[in-house]
N, CA, C and O atoms as CSV, one atom per row, in Angstrom:
chain,resi,resn,atom,element,x,y,z
A,1,MET,N,N,17.426,1.224,-0.820
A,1,MET,CA,C,16.790,1.982,-1.868
A,1,MET,C,C,15.308,2.104,-1.548
A,1,MET,O,O,14.720,1.229,-0.912
A,2,LEU,N,N,14.720,3.195,-1.996
A,2,LEU,CA,C,13.283,3.385,-1.807
A,2,LEU,C,C,12.518,2.777,-2.977
A,2,LEU,O,O,13.005,2.724,-4.106
A,3,TYR,N,N,11.297,2.317,-2.671
A,3,TYR,CA,C,10.417,1.739,-3.678
A,3,TYR,C,C,9.004,2.265,-3.474
A,3,TYR,O,O,8.507,2.319,-2.349
A,4,ALA,N,N,8.362,2.651,-4.571
A,4,ALA,CA,C,6.955,3.035,-4.555
A,4,ALA,C,C,6.150,1.792,-4.877
A,4,ALA,O,O,6.383,1.128,-5.887
A,5,ILE,N,N,5.204,1.485,-4.007
A,5,ILE,CA,C,4.348,0.320,-4.189
A,5,ILE,C,C,2.928,0.829,-4.401
A,5,ILE,O,O,2.387,1.569,-3.579
A,6,LEU,N,N,2.341,0.422,-5.509
A,6,LEU,CA,C,0.982,0.825,-5.853
A,6,LEU,C,C,0.119,-0.422,-5.923
A,6,LEU,O,O,0.307,-1.277,-6.789
A,7,GLY,N,N,-0.831,-0.515,-5.000
A,7,GLY,CA,C,-1.787,-1.618,-5.012
A,7,GLY,C,C,-3.093,-1.105,-5.569
A,7,GLY,O,O,-3.580,-0.056,-5.149
A,8,ARG,N,N,-3.668,-1.833,-6.510
A,8,ARG,CA,C,-4.922,-1.426,-7.148
A,8,ARG,C,C,-6.069,-2.284,-6.636
A,8,ARG,O,O,-6.024,-3.512,-6.705
A,9,ASP,N,N,-7.101,-1.615,-6.119
A,9,ASP,CA,C,-8.235,-2.313,-5.513
A,9,ASP,C,C,-9.164,-2.927,-6.546
A,9,ASP,O,O,-9.364,-2.386,-7.633
A,10,ALA,N,N,-9.723,-4.067,-6.180
A,10,ALA,CA,C,-10.787,-4.686,-6.963
A,10,ALA,C,C,-12.050,-3.846,-6.810
A,10,ALA,O,O,-12.243,-3.207,-5.776
A,11,PRO,N,N,-12.907,-3.839,-7.817
A,11,PRO,CA,C,-14.189,-3.136,-7.672
A,11,PRO,C,C,-14.984,-3.708,-6.497
A,11,PRO,O,O,-14.954,-4.910,-6.231
A,12,ASN,N,N,-15.682,-2.833,-5.813
A,12,ASN,CA,C,-16.578,-3.232,-4.716
A,12,ASN,C,C,-15.875,-4.030,-3.619
A,12,ASN,O,O,-16.446,-4.968,-3.064
A,13,SER,N,N,-14.632,-3.653,-3.309
A,13,SER,CA,C,-13.865,-4.393,-2.296
A,13,SER,C,C,-13.775,-3.663,-0.953
A,13,SER,O,O,-12.981,-4.049,-0.095
A,14,LEU,N,N,-14.572,-2.624,-0.768
A,14,LEU,CA,C,-14.467,-1.816,0.455
A,14,LEU,C,C,-14.672,-2.658,1.718
A,14,LEU,O,O,-13.889,-2.539,2.660
A,15,ASN,N,N,-15.691,-3.491,1.758
A,15,ASN,CA,C,-15.936,-4.286,2.979
A,15,ASN,C,C,-14.776,-5.219,3.278
A,15,ASN,O,O,-14.383,-5.366,4.435
A,16,GLN,N,N,-14.228,-5.847,2.258
A,16,GLN,CA,C,-13.085,-6.740,2.454
A,16,GLN,C,C,-11.859,-5.939,2.892
A,16,GLN,O,O,-11.094,-6.383,3.748
A,17,ARG,N,N,-11.678,-4.755,2.301
A,17,ARG,CA,C,-10.564,-3.877,2.679
A,17,ARG,C,C,-10.648,-3.549,4.158
A,17,ARG,O,O,-9.653,-3.650,4.875
A,18,LEU,N,N,-11.816,-3.160,4.614
A,18,LEU,CA,C,-11.985,-2.784,6.027
A,18,LEU,C,C,-11.743,-3.975,6.951
A,18,LEU,O,O,-11.193,-3.815,8.041
A,19,ALA,N,N,-12.150,-5.163,6.522
A,19,ALA,CA,C,-11.976,-6.354,7.356
A,19,ALA,C,C,-10.500,-6.725,7.516
A,19,ALA,O,O,-10.093,-7.206,8.574
A,20,VAL,N,N,-9.707,-6.507,6.480
A,20,VAL,CA,C,-8.306,-6.935,6.475
A,20,VAL,C,C,-7.366,-5.800,6.894
A,20,VAL,O,O,-6.176,-6.032,7.109
A,21,ARG,N,N,-7.882,-4.596,7.010
A,21,ARG,CA,C,-7.059,-3.420,7.302
A,21,ARG,C,C,-6.142,-3.583,8.514
A,21,ARG,O,O,-4.977,-3.194,8.427
A,22,PRO,N,N,-6.605,-4.140,9.646
A,22,PRO,CA,C,-5.690,-4.267,10.788
A,22,PRO,C,C,-4.419,-5.059,10.459
A,22,PRO,O,O,-3.331,-4.672,10.885
A,23,ALA,N,N,-4.536,-6.140,9.721
A,23,ALA,CA,C,-3.359,-6.940,9.352
A,23,ALA,C,C,-2.462,-6.171,8.385
A,23,ALA,O,O,-1.237,-6.244,8.476
A,24,HIS,N,N,-3.073,-5.439,7.465
A,24,HIS,CA,C,-2.318,-4.605,6.524
A,24,HIS,C,C,-1.523,-3.546,7.289
A,24,HIS,O,O,-0.336,-3.350,7.028
A,25,LEU,N,N,-2.169,-2.871,8.221
A,25,LEU,CA,C,-1.505,-1.820,9.004
A,25,LEU,C,C,-0.420,-2.386,9.914
A,25,LEU,O,O,0.589,-1.725,10.160
A,26,GLU,N,N,-0.617,-3.586,10.407
A,26,GLU,CA,C,0.392,-4.213,11.269
A,26,GLU,C,C,1.728,-4.343,10.524
A,26,GLU,O,O,2.786,-4.072,11.093
A,27,ARG,N,N,1.677,-4.751,9.270
A,27,ARG,CA,C,2.906,-4.886,8.466
A,27,ARG,C,C,3.552,-3.522,8.217
A,27,ARG,O,O,4.773,-3.380,8.276
A,28,LEU,N,N,2.716,-2.530,7.941
A,28,LEU,CA,C,3.257,-1.185,7.707
A,28,LEU,C,C,3.863,-0.614,8.984
A,28,LEU,O,O,4.911,0.030,8.941
A,29,ASN,N,N,3.212,-0.846,10.113
A,29,ASN,CA,C,3.750,-0.359,11.385
A,29,ASN,C,C,5.077,-1.020,11.731
A,29,ASN,O,O,5.924,-0.401,12.376
A,30,ALA,N,N,5.270,-2.261,11.316
A,30,ALA,CA,C,6.558,-2.926,11.541
A,30,ALA,C,C,7.654,-2.217,10.749
A,30,ALA,O,O,8.755,-2.014,11.260
A,31,LEU,N,N,7.360,-1.840,9.508
A,31,LEU,CA,C,8.338,-1.081,8.714
A,31,LEU,C,C,8.580,0.302,9.324
A,31,LEU,O,O,9.709,0.791,9.329
A,32,LEU,N,N,7.526,0.926,9.832
A,32,LEU,CA,C,7.657,2.234,10.468
A,32,LEU,C,C,8.592,2.146,11.673
A,32,LEU,O,O,9.451,3.008,11.861
A,33,ALA,N,N,8.425,1.114,12.481
A,33,ALA,CA,C,9.267,0.930,13.666
A,33,ALA,C,C,10.731,0.724,13.286
A,33,ALA,O,O,11.632,1.068,14.052
A,34,GLU,N,N,10.963,0.163,12.106
A,34,GLU,CA,C,12.332,-0.043,11.620
A,34,GLU,C,C,12.878,1.182,10.883
A,34,GLU,O,O,14.027,1.175,10.442
A,35,GLY,N,N,12.057,2.238,10.747
A,35,GLY,CA,C,12.482,3.444,10.043
A,35,GLY,C,C,12.511,3.285,8.531
A,35,GLY,O,O,13.210,4.030,7.844
A,36,ARG,N,N,11.757,2.322,8.003
A,36,ARG,CA,C,11.781,2.035,6.572
A,36,ARG,C,C,10.525,2.469,5.826
A,36,ARG,O,O,10.449,2.321,4.606
A,37,LEU,N,N,9.540,3.004,6.542
A,37,LEU,CA,C,8.314,3.473,5.913
A,37,LEU,C,C,8.391,4.987,5.750
A,37,LEU,O,O,8.518,5.711,6.737
A,38,ILE,N,N,8.316,5.465,4.522
A,38,ILE,CA,C,8.363,6.902,4.241
A,38,ILE,C,C,6.955,7.483,4.265
A,38,ILE,O,O,6.716,8.519,4.885
A,39,LEU,N,N,6.026,6.815,3.591
A,39,LEU,CA,C,4.625,7.227,3.599
A,39,LEU,C,C,3.765,6.075,3.132
A,39,LEU,O,O,4.238,5.162,2.454
A,40,ALA,N,N,2.501,6.127,3.501
A,40,ALA,CA,C,1.548,5.113,3.066
A,40,ALA,C,C,0.146,5.661,3.239
A,40,ALA,O,O,-0.139,6.398,4.182
A,41,GLY,N,N,-0.723,5.289,2.314
A,41,GLY,CA,C,-2.110,5.702,2.443
A,41,GLY,C,C,-2.945,5.239,1.275
A,41,GLY,O,O,-2.424,4.860,0.226
A,42,PRO,N,N,-4.273,5.277,1.473
A,42,PRO,CA,C,-5.190,4.843,0.432
A,42,PRO,C,C,-5.428,5.950,-0.598
A,42,PRO,O,O,-5.188,7.132,-0.352
A,43,LEU,N,N,-5.910,5.509,-1.763
A,43,LEU,CA,C,-6.270,6.419,-2.849
A,43,LEU,C,C,-7.792,6.414,-2.961
A,43,LEU,O,O,-8.362,5.471,-3.510
A,44,PRO,N,N,-8.463,7.456,-2.448
A,44,PRO,CA,C,-9.929,7.474,-2.512
A,44,PRO,C,C,-10.432,7.369,-3.956
A,44,PRO,O,O,-9.805,7.874,-4.887
A,45,ALA,N,N,-11.572,6.704,-4.116
A,45,ALA,CA,C,-12.157,6.520,-5.440
A,45,ALA,C,C,-12.804,7.797,-5.965
A,45,ALA,O,O,-13.056,7.922,-7.163
A,46,ILE,N,N,-13.072,8.748,-5.065
A,46,ILE,CA,C,-13.632,10.040,-5.458
A,46,ILE,C,C,-12.788,11.140,-4.821
A,46,ILE,O,O,-11.956,10.867,-3.956
A,47,ASP,N,N,-13.000,12.361,-5.242
A,47,ASP,CA,C,-12.224,13.503,-4.751
A,47,ASP,C,C,-12.708,13.924,-3.364
A,47,ASP,O,O,-13.358,14.956,-3.198
A,48,SER,N,N,-12.371,13.095,-2.373
A,48,SER,CA,C,-12.796,13.338,-1.001
A,48,SER,C,C,-11.864,12.588,-0.059
A,48,SER,O,O,-11.481,11.450,-0.328
A,49,ALA,N,N,-11.504,13.229,1.037
A,49,ALA,CA,C,-10.669,12.559,2.039
A,49,ALA,C,C,-11.407,11.376,2.661
A,49,ALA,O,O,-10.782,10.394,3.063
A,50,ASP,N,N,-12.740,11.469,2.740
A,50,ASP,CA,C,-13.568,10.383,3.260
A,50,ASP,C,C,-14.553,9.985,2.167
A,50,ASP,O,O,-15.635,10.564,2.070
A,51,PRO,N,N,-14.190,9.003,1.344
A,51,PRO,CA,C,-15.037,8.662,0.201
A,51,PRO,C,C,-16.295,7.872,0.535
A,51,PRO,O,O,-17.100,7.584,-0.351
A,52,GLY,N,N,-16.473,7.518,1.811
A,52,GLY,CA,C,-17.667,6.772,2.203
A,52,GLY,C,C,-17.817,5.498,1.394
A,52,GLY,O,O,-16.836,4.790,1.169
A,53,PRO,N,N,-19.039,5.194,0.950
A,53,PRO,CA,C,-19.263,3.935,0.244
A,53,PRO,C,C,-18.586,3.850,-1.125
A,53,PRO,O,O,-18.501,2.763,-1.696
A,54,ALA,N,N,-18.103,4.973,-1.661
A,54,ALA,CA,C,-17.367,4.927,-2.937
A,54,ALA,C,C,-16.064,4.153,-2.772
A,54,ALA,O,O,-15.548,3.579,-3.731
A,55,GLY,N,N,-15.539,4.141,-1.561
A,55,GLY,CA,C,-14.347,3.353,-1.257
A,55,GLY,C,C,-13.064,3.910,-1.845
A,55,GLY,O,O,-12.894,5.121,-1.985
A,56,PHE,N,N,-12.175,3.005,-2.182
A,56,PHE,CA,C,-10.831,3.369,-2.602
A,56,PHE,C,C,-10.482,2.673,-3.905
A,56,PHE,O,O,-11.028,1.620,-4.235
A,57,GLN,N,N,-9.569,3.277,-4.632
A,57,GLN,CA,C,-9.105,2.660,-5.876
A,57,GLN,C,C,-7.760,1.971,-5.702
A,57,GLN,O,O,-7.273,1.306,-6.616
A,58,GLY,N,N,-7.166,2.130,-4.536
A,58,GLY,CA,C,-5.899,1.467,-4.269
A,58,GLY,C,C,-5.175,2.112,-3.115
A,58,GLY,O,O,-5.760,2.858,-2.330
A,59,SER,N,N,-3.881,1.811,-3.021
A,59,SER,CA,C,-3.024,2.358,-1.971
A,59,SER,C,C,-1.647,2.650,-2.544
A,59,SER,O,O,-1.198,2.010,-3.495
A,60,LEU,N,N,-0.990,3.631,-1.942
A,60,LEU,CA,C,0.378,3.985,-2.304
A,60,LEU,C,C,1.241,3.888,-1.056
A,60,LEU,O,O,0.884,4.409,0.001
A,61,MET,N,N,2.378,3.218,-1.186
A,61,MET,CA,C,3.337,3.108,-0.094
A,61,MET,C,C,4.723,3.401,-0.645
A,61,MET,O,O,5.069,2.944,-1.734
A,62,VAL,N,N,5.506,4.151,0.092
A,62,VAL,CA,C,6.912,4.356,-0.258
A,62,VAL,C,C,7.718,3.788,0.902
A,62,VAL,O,O,7.639,4.264,2.034
A,63,VAL,N,N,8.500,2.748,0.585
A,63,VAL,CA,C,9.209,1.994,1.611
A,63,VAL,C,C,10.656,1.746,1.197
A,63,VAL,O,O,11.011,1.851,0.023
A,64,GLU,N,N,11.469,1.420,2.171
A,64,GLU,CA,C,12.881,1.139,1.907
A,64,GLU,C,C,13.138,-0.359,2.018
A,64,GLU,O,O,12.754,-0.999,2.997
A,65,PHE,N,N,13.794,-0.903,0.999
A,65,PHE,CA,C,14.205,-2.304,0.980
A,65,PHE,C,C,15.583,-2.399,0.355
A,65,PHE,O,O,15.991,-1.488,-0.367
A,66,PRO,N,N,16.312,-3.479,0.612
A,66,PRO,CA,C,17.643,-3.652,0.014
A,66,PRO,C,C,17.605,-3.851,-1.502
A,66,PRO,O,O,18.575,-3.550,-2.199
A,67,SER,N,N,16.459,-4.370,-2.016
A,67,SER,CA,C,16.404,-4.650,-3.453
A,67,SER,C,C,14.964,-4.617,-3.949
A,67,SER,O,O,14.016,-4.706,-3.169
A,68,LEU,N,N,14.827,-4.487,-5.262
A,68,LEU,CA,C,13.517,-4.536,-5.893
A,68,LEU,C,C,12.852,-5.891,-5.644
A,68,LEU,O,O,11.645,-5.965,-5.415
A,69,GLU,N,N,13.630,-6.934,-5.690
A,69,GLU,CA,C,13.093,-8.275,-5.454
A,69,GLU,C,C,12.485,-8.388,-4.062
A,69,GLU,O,O,11.396,-8.941,-3.907
A,70,GLU,N,N,13.173,-7.870,-3.048
A,70,GLU,CA,C,12.647,-7.935,-1.679
A,70,GLU,C,C,11.414,-7.065,-1.516
A,70,GLU,O,O,10.472,-7.449,-0.823
A,71,ALA,N,N,11.409,-5.897,-2.146
A,71,ALA,CA,C,10.236,-5.021,-2.084
A,71,ALA,C,C,9.032,-5.695,-2.739
A,71,ALA,O,O,7.915,-5.634,-2.223
A,72,THR,N,N,9.272,-6.331,-3.869
A,72,THR,CA,C,8.195,-7.017,-4.588
A,72,THR,C,C,7.671,-8.204,-3.792
A,72,THR,O,O,6.461,-8.416,-3.716
A,73,THR,N,N,8.555,-8.961,-3.213
A,73,THR,CA,C,8.140,-10.102,-2.385
A,73,THR,C,C,7.299,-9.627,-1.215
A,73,THR,O,O,6.260,-10.213,-0.912
A,74,TRP,N,N,7.748,-8.563,-0.553
A,74,TRP,CA,C,7.001,-8.007,0.580
A,74,TRP,C,C,5.621,-7.530,0.128
A,74,TRP,O,O,4.616,-7.831,0.771
A,75,ALA,N,N,5.575,-6.789,-0.975
A,75,ALA,CA,C,4.307,-6.243,-1.464
A,75,ALA,C,C,3.323,-7.355,-1.829
A,75,ALA,O,O,2.132,-7.250,-1.535
A,76,ASN,N,N,3.805,-8.398,-2.454
A,76,ASN,CA,C,2.927,-9.489,-2.876
A,76,ASN,C,C,2.425,-10.335,-1.710
A,76,ASN,O,O,1.478,-11.105,-1.868
A,77,ALA,N,N,3.049,-10.202,-0.544
A,77,ALA,CA,C,2.618,-10.936,0.647
A,77,ALA,C,C,1.642,-10.124,1.507
A,77,ALA,O,O,1.276,-10.553,2.601
A,78,ASP,N,N,1.226,-8.963,1.019
A,78,ASP,CA,C,0.319,-8.106,1.789
A,78,ASP,C,C,-1.034,-8.795,1.994
A,78,ASP,O,O,-1.521,-9.470,1.087
A,79,PRO,N,N,-1.637,-8.638,3.156
A,79,PRO,CA,C,-2.966,-9.216,3.396
A,79,PRO,C,C,-4.023,-8.755,2.389
A,79,PRO,O,O,-4.963,-9.497,2.105
A,80,TYR,N,N,-3.885,-7.548,1.849
A,80,TYR,CA,C,-4.836,-7.094,0.836
A,80,TYR,C,C,-4.733,-7.946,-0.431
A,80,TYR,O,O,-5.735,-8.159,-1.114
A,81,VAL,N,N,-3.552,-8.425,-0.746
A,81,VAL,CA,C,-3.387,-9.313,-1.905
A,81,VAL,C,C,-4.069,-10.647,-1.613
A,81,VAL,O,O,-4.859,-11.137,-2.420
A,82,ALA,N,N,-3.766,-11.226,-0.465
A,82,ALA,CA,C,-4.328,-12.533,-0.100
A,82,ALA,C,C,-5.850,-12.496,-0.032
A,82,ALA,O,O,-6.509,-13.484,-0.359
A,83,ALA,N,N,-6.413,-11.367,0.389
A,83,ALA,CA,C,-7.860,-11.248,0.542
A,83,ALA,C,C,-8.560,-10.828,-0.751
A,83,ALA,O,O,-9.789,-10.757,-0.791
A,84,GLY,N,N,-7.804,-10.553,-1.792
A,84,GLY,CA,C,-8.403,-10.149,-3.052
A,84,GLY,C,C,-8.774,-8.685,-3.131
A,84,GLY,O,O,-9.452,-8.268,-4.070
A,85,VAL,N,N,-8.340,-7.896,-2.157
A,85,VAL,CA,C,-8.582,-6.447,-2.217
A,85,VAL,C,C,-7.744,-5.848,-3.341
A,85,VAL,O,O,-8.263,-5.117,-4.184
A,86,PHE,N,N,-6.456,-6.156,-3.352
A,86,PHE,CA,C,-5.588,-5.708,-4.439
A,86,PHE,C,C,-5.678,-6.716,-5.581
A,86,PHE,O,O,-5.435,-7.909,-5.393
A,87,THR,N,N,-6.024,-6.228,-6.751
A,87,THR,CA,C,-6.028,-7.085,-7.943
A,87,THR,C,C,-4.680,-7.039,-8.645
A,87,THR,O,O,-4.343,-7.934,-9.420
A,88,ALA,N,N,-3.918,-6.002,-8.372
A,88,ALA,CA,C,-2.587,-5.853,-8.967
A,88,ALA,C,C,-1.714,-5.060,-8.012
A,88,ALA,O,O,-2.188,-4.174,-7.300
A,89,VAL,N,N,-0.429,-5.392,-8.009
A,89,VAL,CA,C,0.551,-4.660,-7.213
A,89,VAL,C,C,1.726,-4.315,-8.127
A,89,VAL,O,O,2.305,-5.187,-8.776
A,90,GLU,N,N,2.062,-3.035,-8.163
A,90,GLU,CA,C,3.189,-2.577,-8.972
A,90,GLU,C,C,4.250,-2.026,-8.029
A,90,GLU,O,O,3.931,-1.325,-7.069
A,91,VAL,N,N,5.504,-2.342,-8.302
A,91,VAL,CA,C,6.614,-1.890,-7.466
A,91,VAL,C,C,7.630,-1.199,-8.368
A,91,VAL,O,O,8.075,-1.763,-9.368
A,92,TYR,N,N,7.993,0.038,-8.000
A,92,TYR,CA,C,8.913,0.835,-8.787
A,92,TYR,C,C,10.044,1.369,-7.926
A,92,TYR,O,O,9.792,1.797,-6.800
A,93,PRO,N,N,11.266,1.361,-8.405
A,93,PRO,CA,C,12.331,2.084,-7.696
A,93,PRO,C,C,11.913,3.553,-7.593
A,93,PRO,O,O,11.304,4.100,-8.512
A,94,PHE,N,N,12.243,4.174,-6.481
A,94,PHE,CA,C,11.815,5.559,-6.223
A,94,PHE,C,C,13.001,6.346,-5.694
A,94,PHE,O,O,13.725,5.884,-4.812
A,95,ARG,N,N,13.187,7.521,-6.234
A,95,ARG,CA,C,14.256,8.400,-5.746
A,95,ARG,C,C,13.615,9.659,-5.174
A,95,ARG,O,O,13.042,10.461,-5.913
A,96,LYS,N,N,13.712,9.829,-3.873
A,96,LYS,CA,C,13.149,11.009,-3.203
A,96,LYS,C,C,14.038,12.211,-3.475
A,96,LYS,O,O,15.254,12.153,-3.294
A,97,VAL,N,N,13.416,13.304,-3.911
A,97,VAL,CA,C,14.133,14.553,-4.166
A,97,VAL,C,C,13.730,15.614,-3.130
A,97,VAL,O,O,14.588,16.268,-2.537
A,98,LEU,N,N,12.432,15.775,-2.924
A,98,LEU,CA,C,11.926,16.781,-1.998
A,98,LEU,C,C,10.894,16.158,-1.078
A,98,LEU,O,O,10.214,15.222,-1.500
A,99,PRO,N,N,10.741,16.610,0.126
A,99,PRO,CA,C,11.680,17.530,0.769
A,99,PRO,C,C,13.023,16.845,1.023
A,99,PRO,O,O,13.111,15.624,1.159
A,100,ALA,N,N,14.028,17.649,1.079
A,100,ALA,CA,C,15.394,17.125,1.262
A,100,ALA,C,C,15.599,16.573,2.647
A,100,ALA,O,O,16.688,16.095,2.966
């Protein structure tokens, strides 16, 4: 089943986000190699593809896991959580409709 994972950034966490990003991407790339990553990316804090010092308000990932429990466990083990970049992580079952 697919799951939408929404991580919400702490205020003023851009420097910490950048420092931990390689470890965060390593986990996502492992899912990509397994064919389980549908999409992933940050949510800019302002209406710009490159928000500069404004940073990000969080991240969105759509991934495949056998269960909500496994998706939640995986999301809560993210390096952004451990580093305090994400102050909250929400995991929702997701049903892809388009594109088919």
